[in-house]
N, C-alpha and C positions, 0 to 999 in steps of 0.2 A: 679234402683229403677225399681221393676216389678209388676205388679197389676197382680192378678190370680182370678178369678169368680170363687167362693167356693158357692157349694149347699145351704149351710147353713146361710152364712155371707154375700153372696154379693163378693163384690169386696175388696180383701184382699192385702195387700201391704209388699212386703219386699225389703231390700236394697239391697244394689250392695254386702257387704259380705253375706249376708245371699241367695243372688240368687247364688253365686257360690257355696255355702255348697249344694243348692238344685240340681244344675248341676252336682254335682259329681256322678260317677258310684255307691259307695256307697249307697248315697242316692235315686238315680233314681232306683236303684234295687228294692226301695220298691213299685213300680209302679207293680211289677209281685208278690207282695204275697198281698193276699186278706185278707181284715180284719176280715172277718167272715169263712175263710176256707170252709166247706163243708155244710155250712147253708143256702147255693144256692141251695142246690138240694130239699130243702122245700120252701125257699122265694127265687124265681129267679131271683129277685132284690139285692140281696146281695151280689153283684160282686167289690163293693167297697175295696179299697186298703188301705194298711199301710201309702202309700203315701199322700194321700189325708185327711187321718187323722192326720199325721204330720203337716202338713199346719195349717191345724183348729184348732189343739191345742196348736202351735206356736202363732197364731193370738188372741186367747182367753186369753192366758197367758199373752198377751201384754195388752190386755183390764182390766185384773183383778189387774195386777201390776200397771198399771197407775190411776185406782180407789183407788188402797191403798197408792197413794204418792210415789212411788220410783221415784227416779231421772233417767234420761234419759238414763246413761250409765247402771245402775242395770237393769232398764227394756229390755236392749238390751239383756245383758247377761241371765237373766232369758227366753227370747223369743229364743235364741239361746240354752239353755238348753230344752225347750221344743220343737223345732224344732228336736232336735237329740233324744227325749227320746225312740222313738222306732228302731232307726238305728239298734238294734243288733237284729230285728228279721229275723227268717229263715223262710224257706219254711212252709209255711203252719201254720202260728203265732204261738198262742198257744199250738194248736194240734198237731204241730209238735214239738215244745219246751217240752209237757210233754213227750215224749219219749226219745229225743236227749241230754235232760238236763244231764244224766250220762256221756255223753261223751263230751259235750259241756260248757257246764253251761248254766244258764238261758240267757234270749235277755238281761238283764242289764250288766251281767260280759262280753258279748259278744259286746255290744254299746261302755263299756268302753273301749276296745281294739281299737274297729274302731275310734273312737272319738281321742285317745291319739297317734295313730299312722298312716301314710300313709297321704292322699292329704287334709282329712278334719282336721287333727292337723296341717299339715302346714298352711291352710287359717286360721283355729282360732287363732294360733299363730304371726301372722302380728299384731295384735290388743289388743288380751287379752292371757290368759294362758287357752291350751285347760285343762290342768289339773284342773284348777280353774271352767271350765264349766262344766265339768263331776262331780266333787265333789259337785256340788249345790244339789244333790240329797240327801244329807247329812244333809241340813241346811233349814230355813225357807224360805229361796227364792224358793228352789226345792219344797216344800210343796205349792206354788201356780200352780203347775203342778200335784203332787201325792196325795196330799190330797184327803178326802173321797168326799168334794166337791170341788176337784181342776181340771183345765183346761182339763188334760188328760179324767176322766170320763164325764164330762159335754159333751165332744166334741163326746165320741164314742157312749154313750146314745142314744143322738139326731142325731146322724149321721145312727148309727144301725138301730134307729127306723123308720128313713124316706126311708131307703133302704129296710128295711123288710116290708114297707107298715104298719106296726103294728102299734096302739096308745099308747102302753105301755110307750113309753120313753120320753111322753111329760112332760118337764121340766120348770120351769120358770128362764131360765138363768139370765135374765136380774136383776130379784127381787134378787138372790141370790148374783150375783154380787155387787149389790147395797149395802148389809146389811154385805158383807165380811170384818173381820178386823185382822190386826195382834197383837196378845197379847204376848208379849215375844218372843218366837222364835216357836208360832204356828199360823196356821190358824182358826179362827173361823167365827161364823156368827153370828150377831146382832138376839136381841129376835125378834125384827120384821121379821128376814127371816126363822123361824121356821118352819113354814108351807111349803116352798119352799125346803128348806134342807129335810124336811120330805119326801116331793113329789120326789124329786131325788132318793133317797133311797128305795123307794117304788118302781120307775120306774126301779131301776137295780134289784130289786127282780123280778118283772114281768116279765122283758127281760130276766132273766138268765131260769125262770120257764118256760115261756113260748115260746120262741126263743133259745138261744143259748143252753140250756138243752132239747129241744124239743125231743121227743123218737125219730124221724127218724134221726135227729140229732146226736144223740148219738149212734145209731145203725152206721151210716156211719162213725163217729168219730173212733168208735173200729175199724172199718174194715181197717180206714186209719191208725191207730196205728199197726195193725198187718201186714200192706202192710210194712212200715218204717221198724220196725224190722225187717220182713225177708230179706228184702233187703239188710240190714246190715248183717244179721247173714249167709247169703249164699255168702257173698263178692262182692256183684253186685254195691252196692255203699259204698264208706266209709262216716262216720258220717261227717265228716270236710266238705263233698260236698254238703252238705245241706244248707251250710251258702250262698254260691255264688247261689243258684238255686230258679228260682221262681216256684211258684206251679204248670205251665203245664209242665215244663222241667223235674220237678221230678216226676210228674205223668209218663212221656215217659221214665224216667230210670227206675223207678220201675215196668213198663211193661216189661222191658228185664229180670227181674230177675224171673227166675224159681217158687222162693217159693212166692214172692210177687203179681206175675202177675193175680192172679184170685181176689186179694183185690181190687188191683189198677182197672181193670178193671170194676168189680164189682160197685165202685163209679161211675167210668166216663160213663158206660151204665146206671148206676142207677139200678142196679140190685142188691138189696142189702139183706143183712141177713134180717129175720122175728123174732119178738118177739115171743117165746113160752109161757112163763110166766114172771111174775115179783116177787121178793121177797122184803119185806119190810127192808130196810136197818137195823133196829136194829137186824134183825134175824141172820144176820152174818158178820164177820168180814172183810174187803178186803183181807186179806189174804188166809182166808176160800174160800171166791169168787174165788182165783184165782186156790185153789186146786180143788175147785168144778168143774169148767170149765177143767180142766186135767183129773179128773175122768169121768165125762162124755164123752168126745172126747174117751177117752180110751175105756169107757163101749159100746158106740153105734158107734164105728169105723167111726167117721166122725168129722169134726170141730164143737164145740159148745164153743161158747165165752160166758162168764158170765161177764158184765159190772157193774163193782162197779160206782156209782155217783161222780161225781167230787163236792166237798165241795166249794159253792161259797159265802156263807156269811162268813164274816169277822167282828169279834169285830170293832163297828164303834167308831174312835178315833175322835171324834169333839166334841168341846167345844162351848157352846153357852153364850155369853157374856149377863149377865143379870143385875139389879140392884144390884145384891146380889152378884156378883162377876161372874165368870167362872162355868159353871156347863155341866157336859156328856148330851150329846143331849139323851142318853139312860136314864137317869132320868129324864128329861122332856117330854120325849114321848113314851107314852104306845106303840103308833102305829109302833114304830122303833123297841120296845122291842119284839112286837108282831111277826114281821117279821123272827126272827131266829126259833121260834116256828112253824110258818108256813114253813120253809123251810123242817126240822126236819122231818114233817107230810109229805111232799111230796116225800121224796126221796126215791127212787126204783132202787132196783138191777135187770137187764134185763138177762134173758138166751135166747141167740139167736142162729140163724143156719141159714143154706138156707131154702128157700121155701119146697123143695122136703122132705128135713128132717122134718119141722114142721111138713108137710101133715102126711108122714108116719110113724114118730116115735114120735108125738110130745106128745101122751098121755102117752108113756111109761118114756120120759123123765121127766115129770111131777110127775110120780110117783116115780121116782129115786131120783128128788131132793127133795120130801117129805121125802124120806128116810136119807138124807144126813146127817152124823153126822160127821160135820167139826171142 
């Protein structure tokens, strides 16, 4: 048994089997992958990693499964699944995955491979079946981790808010956990937890709007994407190498790339591209935005990026247990329904270039964008 001091929950405990998994190289690698990638360029405290998030999610899943009345063995399996839910993340977390997915698959696919092969599989198979653990993603036990009000989301919202210093991630975890229930194969919230569930979804909306998709974060992310693509394109880094690299090593490797160097160094020195203008998302499609970026770069003989916003809102698949039976949260909550509309109104396409280009050619670029017929 090992006890670890966590910034959110205080002392959290892991048994011998869990400790052995935590001590594997694959799990320790998560210490070198920051949870929020380039967000620390705006919020300097955002240097926490996938490692502590995984520990926190495991702890919280154990609390939830205990409240729901699962037997000890089932609680232990759920905790193992939660502990390993992010084991497949590569350098730069989701931001790296956005580019490398076409080569490597997503972090869930990579995680599955890691759990089913090698040292982690050997440790799990001493007591359980590694396949049974990884397959929890498909059943109600996995929902304790992955649902809209599951342990993963509750942990990252609170942890990210704490480390960025913003007040948007304030959610009442105790109240939500107290009102959780399992109906059939799904995780639901009791009617008494409606407001707490709303607060979690509002917190998620605000964190995406003000933190994850902050304009400067988006600019740095666009440069990161370009650095990854260029380092692969010129052969400096093979896609598979990103699996075993932490963020700092990946930056160093990209600095060795003739094509990627200026983007990687721009991030490391915080010499970022600047916004020339924005376009409401409804104006042009993602494909047209890519075409616009290429046309502008060719026309003006310099690097101009057109960054299309990530869509973070997902249909809320959460039912509320009422006296009349299960009802979708979206049916009961005007507030939650309004969040999707609010996101659509805030989404902007950014036209970006180096500061010198913005100063010397900014007005001409704005005119060219106005005349674009994509």
